[in-house]
C-alpha positions, 0 to 999 in steps of 0.5 A, spaced: 212 900 873 217 899 867 224 901 866 226 906 860 224 903 854 229 899 851 232 901 844 233 894 840 226 892 836 224 889 830 221 895 827 218 892 821 215 886 825 212 891 830 208 896 825 201 893 827 203 893 834 201 900 834 194 899 834 195 896 841 199 901 843 194 906 842 190 904 847 194 900 852 200 904 855 204 903 861 206 908 865 213 907 868 211 909 875 218 907 879 218 913 883 214 911 889 208 915 888 203 917 893 196 914 894 190 918 890 185 922 894 178 923 891 173 928 893 166 924 893 161 929 891 156 926 896 161 924 902 159 926 909 165 929 910 164 937 910 171 939 908 171 935 902 164 938 900 166 945 901 172 943 896 168 940 891 163 946 891 169 951 891 171 947 885 165 947 881 164 954 882 170 955 878 169 949 873 174 943 875 180 942 870 184 936 869 189 938 874 184 939 879 183 931 879 191 930 881 191 927 888 194 931 893 201 929 895 200 924 902 193 924 901 190 918 905 183 919 902 179 917 896 182 919 890 180 925 887 179 923 880 175 917 882 169 922 885 169 928 879 170 929 872 173 935 868 168 940 866 173 942 860 174 935 858 173 935 850 167 933 846 169 933 839 171 926 836 178 924 836 183 926 831 186 920 827 193 919 828 197 915 823 203 911 827 207 907 822 213 905 827 214 903 834 219 909 834 213 914 831 209 911 837 214 913 842 215 920 839 208 921 840 208 919 847 214 924 848 210 929 845 204 928 849 209 928 855 207 921 856 213 917 858 217 914 863 221 921 865 214 925 866 211 919 870 217 918 875 217 926 876 210 925 878 206 927 872 199 922 872 196 926 866 194 921 861 192 923 854 185 921 851 188 915 846 183 910 843 184 904 837 180 900 834 183 893 835 189 888 836 193 886 830 195 879 828 202 882 827 202 884 835 200 876 836 206 874 832 211 878 834 210 881 841 215 875 844 220 879 840 220 885 844 223 885 851 219 884 856 219 890 860 218 894 853 212 890 851 209 891 858 210 898 858 206 899 851 200 894 853 199 898 860 200 905 857 195 904 851 190 901 855 190 906 861 186 911 857 181 907 855 180 905 863 180 912 865 175 914 859 170 908 862 171 911 869 169 918 867 163 915 863 161 912 870 162 918 874 157 922 869 152 916 871 153 917 878 152 924 878 146 923 874 143 918 879 145 923 885 142 929 882 136 927 877 128 926 880 126 919 881 122 920 874 127 922 870 128 918 863 135 917 863 135 915 870 130 910 869 134 907 863 141 907 867 137 903 873 135 898 867 142 898 865 144 896 872 139 891 873 136 895 879 129 895 875 126 890 870 124 895 865 127 902 863 120 906 864 119 905 872 120 910 877 125 909 882 124 909 889 130 913 894 132 906 896 133 904 889 137 910 888 142 908 893 142 901 890 144 904 884 150 909 887 153 902 890 152 899 883 155 904 879 162 906 881 169 906 878 174 900 878 181 902 880 185 902 873 191 898 877 185 892 878 183 893 870 190 893 867 192 887 871 186 883 869 187 885 862 194 883 862 192 876 865 186 874 861 188 877 854 196 874 855 198 881 854 193 882 848 196 876 844 190 871 845 186 869 839 180 872 843 183 878 844 185 879 836 179 876 833 174 880 838 177 885 842 176 880 848 181 883 854 177 880 860 175 873 858 168 874 859 163 868 857 157 869 852 151 864 852 147 867 847 150 863 841 154 869 838 161 868 842 167 866 840 168 858 841 174 855 845 177 850 842 176 846 848 169 847 851 167 845 857 160 841 856 158 842 863 157 849 862 153 848 856 153 852 849 158 858 851 163 862 848 167 868 849 164 875 848 166 879 842 166 887 842 167 892 837 173 896 840 177 895 846 174 901 849 167 897 849 171 891 852 173 895 858 166 898 859 163 891 858 168 888 863 166 894 868 158 893 867 159 885 869 163 887 875 158 892 877 152 888 876 153 880 876 152 877 883 158 874 883 162 880 885 157 883 890 163 883 895 167 887 891 161 892 890 160 892 898 167 893 899 168 899 894 162 902 897 164 901 904 171 905 902 168 910 899 163 912 905 169 912 909 173 916 904 178 911 904 182 910 897 179 905 893 185 901 890 186 895 886 190 891 891 184 892 896 178 890 891 182 884 888 181 880 894 173 879 892 175 876 886 175 869 888 169 867 883 172 871 877 176 864 876 176 857 878 183 858 881 180 862 886 185 864 891 190 863 887 187 867 882 187 873 887 194 872 889 196 872 881 193 879 880 195 882 887 202 880 884 201 883 878 199 889 881 205 889 886 211 887 881 209 892 876 207 898 881 200 899 878 198 902 884 201 908 882 196 908 876 190 909 881 192 916 881 192 917 874 187 922 870 185 924 863 188 930 860 183 936 857 187 936 851 183 933 844 183 926 843 187 922 838 185 915 835 191 911 833 191 908 826 197 903 825 200 902 818 196 896 814 199 889 815 
């Protein structure tokens, strides 16, 4: 993705930037990584079923989610989660400067050198919001460094959101049709009209098509595009990384509102993670993105890689720019080598919640 971090920075002006760093971090995947492979738990491929069964017997760990070199099938980390994943709340970690942030990345083996050597393990990092200081001073950071920080901090949030989706998929596949949690998930994804309806097998199959991961490369590219590298007013004011509209009357009002669309605003979120989860729920439920879900289901059924470059072609309705928007997202993925992030998986180490120096 990026070259080695550049060393000249206005550190005093960047302290608040660390909030964004904690969730968005670019990987520097310049080493031409192999495509990721996933072992779908309910895939018809008997060999993959046996592999997952064997791993389940011994408990899956983070390292088991790494994609085998040269694999041309669905990414492992898109079908399974680690049984050793941490369950405790994140530990607060104060970061007072950019140097401290980079030192933290080094201590977690989460840096350019490690990425170029093929390591795709990502630490569990979270943060509360993007600071106004980042908005004011990010243009003083060399472009490559700014990208690296953005991608490297947002990626853990994307992987956490995907992990939660995979856990939902597991429940959907294994639960009785009258299971209370299954009914709530069906309502959440708009498959049923209330949260106490007993599902049919057809509705279960529909849910497995709707409830699925989004490739990190696609999410990173759209977040960068829609948030202006986390410098937009909406990102700073409401953790809005993806430009989702809100017609409830509670959204953030654009300075130039399109009257033909009615009373709308930009959806606000409590945290950047909530923004990622809201974006994924939108793509997994909105009729405008049915083509994305159908293509993703087809790729999964055929045990082929689920890539951001592939799914980007279905986003003609995400922006009024249509095909030009798709071309821009694909260019973002290609230029920054974000396809390599589709191989990433979460560490089993304890999560950290990054807290920047106060403004």
